[in-house]
Structure formats: structure tokens, C-alpha cells
N, C-alpha and C positions, 0 to 999 in steps of 0.2 A: 889564771887560776886553773887548778886541776879539778875536773868533775868526773863523775861516773858516766860511762857511755850511755846507760839507760836513761839517766836524767837528761843528758844532752839530746838524745834521740827524741824524747818527749817534747823538749823545748823547741827543737828544730821543726817538728811537725806543726807546732802552733805559730811560729813567728818568722820562719826564714825560708827563702827559696832554694835551699839545698836539701835534697831528699834525704830523709833519715835512713832509707835503705842503702844509700851509698856509704854509710858509716858502719856497716855490719862487721867489718874487720877493723881493728885498731889501726890508726895511721898517725903520722906526726905532722901536724900543721896547726896554725892558728886560725880561728874564725872570729870575725867581729860581726855580731848580729844586731841589726837595727830593727827595733820593734815598731809597732804602729805608733807609739808615742814618740819615736825618734831617739830613744835611748840606745846606746851602743854597748854591747857586751863583748868582751874579749875572751876567747876560749882557746885552750891548747889541748891537743890529743897526743899521747905518747906513741912512739914506735912508728914504723912504716916509712913512707917516702914523701918528699916535698911535693905538694899538690900542684906547684907551678913548674916543676921540672919538665924539660923538653925531651921527648922521646923521638928518636929518628928511626923511621921505619922504611926499609927498602920497598920500592914498588916499580912497576913497569907501566908504560903508556897503555891506555885503553882506547881502542878505536871508537870513532863516532861521537866524540865529546864536543862537537861544534855547536854552539848555541844557535837557535833559530831566531825567528822574529821576536820572540818573547822569552828567551832563555833556553836552557837545556831541558828537553822533555824526552823521557823514555818510559818504558814499562816499569812499574814499581819494583818488580822482582829484579830487574836489571840494576836499578839504583841500590837495591839491598845486597847486591853481590859484593864480593870482597874488594874493598878499596875503591869501588866505583864513585861513590859520593865524595870520599876523602880525596881521591885523585883530582876531581874537578875543583873542589874547594882549595886544595893546596895550589893548584894552577892559578886560581884567582889571586891568592895571596902573593904568589910569585910575580904576577902581572902588576899588582898594586905596588910591590917593592920597586919594580922596574920604572914605573911612572912616578915614583916618589910620593905616594899617598902617605900621609902621616898616621900610620897605624900604631906605632909604639906609643903607649900611654893614651891611646885614643878610645873612642866609643863606637861600638858596633851594634846594629840592630839585627836580631835573628828571630824570625817568626814566619808563619805561613797560613794557608787556608784550611788547615785541619784535616787534610786528606791522610789516608793510611801512610805510615812511615814518617809523618810530620814530626811527632814527638821524639823519635829516635834520632832523626836528622838534626834537630836542634842541639842535642847533646854532642853529636859528632863534630858539628861546626864549632860549638863553643870550645871544645878542647883544642882544635886546630887554631882558633883565634887566640886563645891564651898563649899558645906556643909561639905565636908571632908578635907577642908584645902588647896585645889589646888589654887595656886595664879596666874597661867597663863594658858590660853586656846588658843591652836592653831587650827584654823579651815580653811580648804580650801574654797575658794570663792564658794558660792552656796552650801556649805556643801559637796563639792565634793573633794574626793581624791581617785585615784585608789589605790588598795591594795598595789602594789609595791611602789607607791608614798608615801603612809603613812609610810611604812618602811623606805623610804629614808628620810622623814621628821624627824623621830625619830633619825636616825643615822647621818644626815648631817646638818640639819637646825641650824642656829645661831652657827656655829662652830662644831656642832655634839654632840650627846648624852646629850642634855639638857632636853629632855622629859623623864619621867619615864615610859611612856607607851602610848598606843593609843587604843581608841575604834573605830573599823572599822565596819561601818554599811553596811553589804552586805550579800546577799545569793548567791554571785558569779554568776554562769551560770544559776541559777534557774530563772524562769520567774518573772517579777515584776508587781506590780499593786495591787489595793485594794483587789482583789480576788485571788491574787497569793502569792508569798513568800517574806518574810523579814528575815533578819539575823543580828547577831551581834557577834563580837569576840573581845577579848582583846589581844593586842600584847605587849610584854614586853620591857624592856629598851634597848635590842639589836635590836629592830625593828621586831622581829620574833614572831610567834604565841606562846601562852602560852604552856609550857610543860605540860605533863600529871600530874606531881606532883602538879601543880598549878590548873589545871582544876578539879582535884579530890577534892581539897579544895573548889573550887567554888560550885561544886555539893553538897557537904556537907552543905554549907551555905544556899543554896536554900531550903534545907529541914528543916531548923530551924529558918529562918528569921522571925522576928516579928515586925520590924519597918524599916521605910525608912527615912533617913536623907536627907533633901533637902532645898536649899535656895530658897524658894518659891517666895520671893520678888525680886529676881535677875531679872534685866530687860531683855526683849526679845532681843536676838542678831540679828542684821541685817547681816545675813551671806552672803548677796549678795554684800556688799560694802567692798572693801579692805581698811584696816586701823587698827589703834589700839585705844582701849578705856580702860581707867582705872576707875574702879568702886570702890569707897572708902566707907567703912562701918563706922558706928558710933564709933567703937573702934580704928579707924585709919588704920585698915588693908585694903589692896588694892588688887583687882583682875584685871589682865590685860587680855583683849580679843584681839587677833590678828587674823584678817582675811586676807589671803594672796592668791596670784595667785597659783592655785592648781598644776601647771605644773613646777614651777621654781626649786624646790629642786630635783625632780626626774631627770629632764633634766641635771642639773649640775652634778649629779652622773654619768649619762650615757655619758656625754661628757668626763669624766675621763676614761671611758672604751673603747671608740671607736674612730676611725679616721673618723670624719665626713667629712673631705675634700675628702677622698678617696671615700666615699659613694656618696657624691655630684657629683663627676666625673662620677660615674656609672649612676646616674640619668640623667646626661647630654648627655649620648649616645643616638643617634637617634634610635638605634635598641633595646633600653631598655624601657619597659613600665611597669606600676605598678597599682595595685588596692588594696585598703585597706578598710575593713569593720569593723566598730566599733560596729555593731549590736545594735545601739541606746543606748549603755551603756556609762560608764564614760570616755572611752578612746578618745572620740571625740576631746576635747580640746588638748590633748597630740598629737594626730595624726596631727592636723592642725599645731601645733607649730613645731613638728619635721619634718614631711614630706613636708609640704608646705613652712613654713617660713625659716627653716634651710637647707633643702635639695633641695628646688626648684621644688618640685613635683607640678603639676597643681592640684588645689583643686577639679577638676572634677574627679580625680582618687580616691577620698574618698567617700565612701557611708555610709549612716546611721551614720553620725558623729555628730548629735545633741543628747545629752543625754536626754532621755525621762523617765518619771517615770514608764511607763509600758514597756519600751524597744521596743516600737513600737506596742505592742499589737497584737491581733489576725490577724489584717489586713496586717501586715508586712510580708515580704518574709520569715522571721524566726519565725513568729507567736508569737513574744514577748519573744521567748526563746533565750536569748543571750548566746548561747553555740557554740563555734567555732568548729563545726565538719561537716561532710559531710551531715548529715541529716538536720541540722538547718540553717547553713550559706549558704542558697541556692542562694541568690543574688550574693554572691562572687563566689560560685562554678559554677553557670551558666555562669558568665562572664569569668571564667577561663577555661570553657569547661571540667568540671569534674562531673561525675554522682554520685548518692548517694552511689554507691558501690565502688567509686574511679576509675571507668573506664573512659577512655578518650571519650569525645563527639566531634564528627566531624561535619562539615557542617556549621560553623558560617559564617556570611556575612563578618566579619572582624576577623583577627587572634587574639586570646585571648592575654591578657597581658603576659609579660615575667615572672612576679612575682606577686603573690597575697598572702594576709595574712588577718587574722581576730583576733579580741580580744573578750573575753567574757564580761559579765556585769561589773565586777570590774577590768578587764584588766590584770589579772594575767596569763591568759591562752592565747595560740596562736595556730593558724593553719597556716601551710606553704603550698603553692601551686606553681607549675610551670605551664607553658602552658600545659593544658590537663594532669596535673600530680599532684597527691596527695602525700605529704610526710608524712608517718606515724610518729607520735610523737616520738616513740622509735628510729626510724632511724634518725630523726632530731637531737635528743640528741647525738647520736653516731657520726654523721657527724660534728656537732659543736665541740665536744671534739677532733675529729681527726684533725680539721683545726685550732683550737683556737690559738695555739702558733704562727702559721704562719700569721694569718689574723687579730687578735684582739690585739691591743696594751696592754690591761690589762693583757694578758697572755704571752706576749713576755718576754723572760728572761731578757732583758736589761731594762725593764721599771720599775719594782719594785713599783707599785702603792699601796697605802693604807698600807705602811709599809712592804709589802712582798718583797721577793727577785726576784720575777718574775718567770715565767715558771709554767705551770699547775702542781699542786702537787697531786691532787686526784680528783676522780669523784664518783658519787653515783646515784643510781636509786631506785625507789620504787620496792618492790618485784614483783608486777604484770607486771612491765615494761619489755619489751623483753630484752634478753641477748646480743643484738647488742652492747651495751656499753661495756660489759665485754670483748669482743673481741678486741676493740680498746685499752682499758686500759692494757690488757695483752701485746699487741704489744708495747705500750709506756712505759711499766714497771712502771705504777703508780697504787696506790691502787684503788680498785673499791668496794664501799660499797653497800650492799643490805639492804634497810631499809623498815619498814612498810609504807603503804600509809599515806600521811600527811606531809606537808612541815616542820612541827615542828621537825620531826625526823632528818632533815638535819642540824638543828641549831647548835648542839654541834660540829659537824664536821666542820662547817663553822667558828665557834669561836675558832678553834684550829689552831694556826699558822703553824704547820708542814703540814697541809693539804690544805693550801691556797696559791695561788689562787685555786679555787675549782669550779667545774661545776656539776650540778645535774638536775634531771628531772623525770617526771612521764608520764606514758602512756596516762594519761587523759589531754594531751595538755598543760602540765606545764613544763617550762624550766627556768633555771636561774643560778646564780652564787653567790659568797659570797659578791658581791658589795652591796647587801641588804640582808634581811632575809625572803624574799617572792619570790615565782616564779614571773616572770616578762615577760609579753607578749611583751612589746616593746623591751626589751633586746633581746629576741629570734629573733625578726624580724631584728633588727640591726646586730645581729650576722650573720644571713644568708646574709644580704646585704653586710656585710664585706667580707664574703667568695666569693660572686659573684664579688665584686669589686677587690679582689685579683686575681681572675681567669680571669678577663677581664681588664687588664691594658691598652691595646692598642685598641682604638676605631676603628682603621682601620681593625682589625681582627674580624671574626665572633663571636657573643656572645656565650660564654660557658653558658649553661642553667642549671637550677635547676635539670632537669631530667638527664642531663649528669653527674653532680656532684654526684648524688645519685647512678646512675648506676656504675660509677667508684668505688664508695665505696663498692658496693656489689661485684664487681669483685676482690676487694682486700680482703674483710673480709667474703664473703658469705652473704646470705640474711636470716634474721629471719622473715619468713612469720608470720604475727601476726593479730589477730582480737579480738574483745570483744563483747560478747552478754550481753545485759542488760535486766533483767526481772524486770520491774518497778512496784511499787504498790503491791508487794506481801505481804500477811499477815505476820506480824513480827514473830508470833509464828511458822508459817510454815517454814519461812527462818531459824529460830533457830533450828528447828527439823532437817532440811536437813543438816545443818552444823554439828550438833551433830552426826548425822548418819555417815557422812564422817569421823569425828574424831574417832568414835568408831571402824570403819573398818580399821584404820591404823594397819598394820601388819597382817591383816586377809584376804587381797584380794586374791582370787583365781588366778592362773597363767594366765588363759584365759580371765580375766575380761576386759582386755584392747585391745582385738583384736590383730592386728599385732604388737602393741607396747609392749616393754618389760619394766616393771617398774623398775626404779633404786632406787627412793626415794619417799616416801609419808609422809608428816608431816603437822602439824599445825604450821605455821611459827611463830617463836619467835625471838625477836631482843634484843640482849644484847648490850646496848650502849657502845661503846669502850671508851668513854670519862668519863661518870659519873657512869657507871656500872648498870644503871637502866635496868630492864627487862620488855619488852612489850610482852604479851602473846596473843594468839588467833588472830593473824593478817592475817589469811587466810589459806586455805587448798592448799597445793602444791602437784602436781604429776609430777615428773621429770623422763623422760624416757631415756633409754640408748643412743638413737640417738640425744639427746639434745632437743627433743620436750618437751613441758610443758602444763599442764592444771592447772589453778588456780581458786579457788572459794573464793569469799569474799562477805560480806554484806556491802554495801556502807553506809557511815555516812553523806552523803550530802543531802539526800532527806528530805521531810517534811511529807509525807503521806505513811504509811506502810513501807516496806523495799524494797530496790533494790538489787537483787542478781546479781553480776557481775561474768561472766565466761570468763576467759582470755585463749586464745589459741595461741600456738606458735609452729612452725615447722621450724627447721633449714635446709637450703639448702647450701651446700658448694659452694665456688666460682667457681668451675668447673661445677656446676649443672645448672638447668634451673632457671634463675633469673627473668624471665619476666612474670610469671603467676599472676593471680588475687588472692590476699591473701585470700579472703573469700571462693574461690574455693579450695584452697590448704588446708585450716584448716577445711573444712566441715567434713571430715572423723574423725578428732580429736574431733570435736564438737559432733558428734553422739556418740562417746565413752563417752564423758564427761556427756552428758545428761543421758545416760544409767547408769553409775556408781553412779551418784548422785540421781537417782530416782527422777529427777526434776519434771517431770509431775505428779508423784504420790504424792509428797509432796506439790506442789504449784498449781496443776491444770492447769499449763501453757504448751501449746504444741508448743509455738514459742516465741522468744524473742521480747521485745518491740522495741529494737534498736540494730542494728549491725553496728559496726564501725571498 
């Protein structure tokens, strides 16, 4: 039928995810609009071009488009430069064509953490996707999906595994804003990050790209309005755009993992209180849905829960740095009575909450706090694994969710993460895998039935399981709440606290005192020279190089994937001592300027030893040894770390 443009514009504003502003000039195409009642309306506009027509635009390779540990991250303005984003996206599609990913007629997820340029990037990617034959686009309302939610959408939406992949627009915990950072990564059909064999192809394509294919006439998507729109081209082909509630798929998956009724009973206790900080990232809508609407938490317990393009900017308590650690999540830490070094802070007018937690910009990371008590992420992983079968339905042997027979089958940690997990796995007699840093290295293990159910984590505040293929900040918080609920079944009894649970764990397994020194913004060449020096010295260290510590092993960590046999080299320098202490050096792949050298320090104390010391005090002697053997000041000019956690 033919209708007036003004009438169509009004209708589109009410019912469809195609922006009315994109129709300001007449064009020639058909729209089929599906309203909230499910009724489909066919429409035709006269004049103009086919909305699905492919435009070929010449381009040239752009230097530096090699993804790091978690995708491609650069300054926002660089991404906004001519063809920068489009070049990378086109290179991804070229790579998918090479590996024969079924894109034509397929479904693609596009969303991100809401940082500056997120909304524009969604439109650019959509046009390129349509040009490559994608017939259905799934977009979270507002262009928002947390990284774990994006994985859940790929794995569970519309019955599961309908999408061939997802573009996730995020630079994770890096600051957001026009003068800060932006990022993008591609996740595969299992909902997990691209493996190295695919990212290597992407890099090769970025070096030879000479054209961009895009459906430039495809109408602008109204990503703020929930609904479906079918855009029909002149050849009869149709592209469906579906904008949906960004929380729904992730929450459905989480409900299959946890006993929400038990957690709700914990929240109902008069002696239990709660504080959650989304750091102005994407987690806000999820926090409101889960903690307030489902668990009955007062909304006043949530802070920084409105997603902002700059994550709150310099004026916020976290200075726009949505990174859940002791240095940046200061609003939460102050509320919980925890200092920047993890020490307890006394003297508050009111007792701090019983439990506190925070998420990063894209909500895949988490920080766990008790009253005046910081839970190191490595300890958090070990405690969750130790309690999972007892407290979390997903891991109880009698449940058998997602096709498993139930019961925790295996666990894994990134190499720099402390060995606290190893002690738990040894006691439980389950495999414990040590992988390189990067969630993608857990993917093959999680896709192998004999190892699932499966729990894994990293020292960098990332924890999760095989329920999805990304680390999951909300999952980690619900896991801890499940443990607390299990330990506190009787509201008439005193509350068993986070601190008590962790201290009991140490008394059973001993304590891995642990810390990380970050040297940020180091010249990349200097970082490479330092790492090369450490590699060259393997096997040549003098006996007295490590002070009172006796070296057992020194190597450049390599990982042979037990599933596909792939070998990942140069994953960090390890120094392992006879008393179980460790020093690890690696160059981070998550920054955008220069290089970040990370120095990881670990000292084991048996269960009969002193378990109540401050970690940074305990590892100071080890840190002095590490700085000396690496000649860190000589190579980098730095005499102190940028950050200690």
C-alpha cells in the first residue's frame, strides 16, 4: 500500500526499530513492520534506491589493527576516523568468508557497553553486515549488551545457537568518552571470543584490504525502540532487524544456574545488607532487574547504575575508569570500609554493608567485598570452586543442566592467577588447567563434555563457567550470594560473613599471598627488550640472583591446547621457586597507548602459618627481587609501578 511519509514516520516512531529520521528523504523500498501484537504491516515508499543494494567503496590498509587479548582497542577518535572501524569490520567478514562461516541468510548480534561512539558503530556494522548477506540483526535496546549477555544471546536466544556470531563494542574496563578508548571484538558461533587461528586471519586481511562492502541505503535503525522490522529489497530479499530487552537472555541463563529463591531469602535477612556499583557501565539495567526486581534489594543499594557514554567521566569517584578494583571503585570501597591497599578502614558512622560488589564497563569483571574485607580474585575463584557443588544448582550432581550429568568436572585459571585454585582441585581430584591470559583459551575446554560443568577465572577480576563463553561479573556475584545463602539458612543465627568464609578457606588450604604491579604506558620497544632479556637469561641465572629464594623453574610459558593441539608461545615469563612462590612477567594486550608491563607476585603460606598479614607487605621482598632480575628500571626508566593491586 502507498501511504504519506508523515503518517509512516509517526507509525515508525511508535512501533519499529527503523528510525524515522532515516526517512526524511523519499526512497524506494518495502518495509514490513511487526508491532507488539505480532501483526505485520507491509509498506512501500516511492523513489530512491534499493535499501539492500551493495556499495563498493575503495579503501587502503590501516596500520595497527591487530587485536589484543580482548579485541581491537584504540582511542575513540581513531575509531571515528575515516574507514577505521569499517576497515576492521570488513576484514572480519573477509575472514569469516575464508573459514566458510554461514553468513548469508544468517543472524548476527551487534551491541556494546554503551561507551561513546557505540550507537554510531552499530549503524556502520549493520550496513556492512547486510552487504555480506546477513538476513537478521539482533541488537540490544539502546545498542546495549554486556559482554556476558552477548554470549548468552548467541547461545540461548530463540532456542539457542541461531546467530553465527556477534560484534561486541567494548574496551572493557578502559575509560570511555570521545577522548578515551573504544574497542571491538568478534565472538564466534559458540558465543566465545575468536580463537587465535581466526584473529590471525583477520590481521592478515587488514593488511591487504582494498574495498569495503556496505549497504549504504539501509535505513538507520532506531535502537532505542523494542520491536521487529523487515526491510525488503527490490530483488525480494528481506532483512529483519530485532531490537530487544538487553537483559532477558542473560537472566534466563542465570536462572538455570542459581537458586534465586535461596538468594532472595538471604536478602530478606535483617542482618544482611548489600551494595553494588556498576561504575556507570552497561551493568546498570541488569543490576536493577536482578537485585531489585527479582531479589527484593532496595534500589538505594545500587550506585552508578545509569549507563553513561563516558562512564561518569573525571568528576566521578572512579574518574570514568570503570575498572572494579581497589584503586578505581572507590565509591564502593569507601562504603564497604576498604582502603586502596585492601586494609580495613574503621570509624564509620554506620556499619558498612555485609556484601559489596562491582562490575566493569562491559560487566564481565567483578570485585567481591565483605565488611571491611577485600576478596582477592584468585581467592574468590578458589572459594567458588570449593563450594560450587554444595551451593550452586548448576554444579550439583543431581541437576544435570545443559546436557551435563552434573558435578563439577574441571577448573582452569590463567597462568598469572595464583595457585590457590590448584590446591582446591587437587583436594577434589578434578583436573586443573593452566592457560594463557585471555578468556578465549578456556573455550575449547568448555566445549568439551568431559570437562563440563567447568569453572574458570583470571586474577584480573574475571570469573565464570561454561554457562556462556565469556567471563561473567553477574555470575560471580550470584555465586558468592549462593555461598552466603547456603551458609546462612537460619535467620535466627548470626550471619556468617564473607570474611569468615575466606578465612576458613585459608585454614583448610593455606593462603597464597598475591599482588600485581602494573607499569602502564611503557614504551613498547622497551617492554619488548626487557622480556627478551628475561628470555635470554633462562638457564643462565646465577644461584644468588634471587636472594633467599631458590629457583625451581624459569621459562617462557607455552600452552599446548589439550583439545585441538594448537600451541601458543611467548605467554609470559615464569619464575617458580622451591617454596611455591612465583614471579611472573607479561606485557598486557588490553591497553591502547604504549605497553603495560604486569608483574605478578605470589608467596604461599601453609594453613598452619600466619594467614592474616597484608598481601602487599608479604610480597614486597619478592617484588624487590623481581625488579632487580628484570632490570626493570634500566629498561623502562620506571622506579615505581603505576598501580598495585
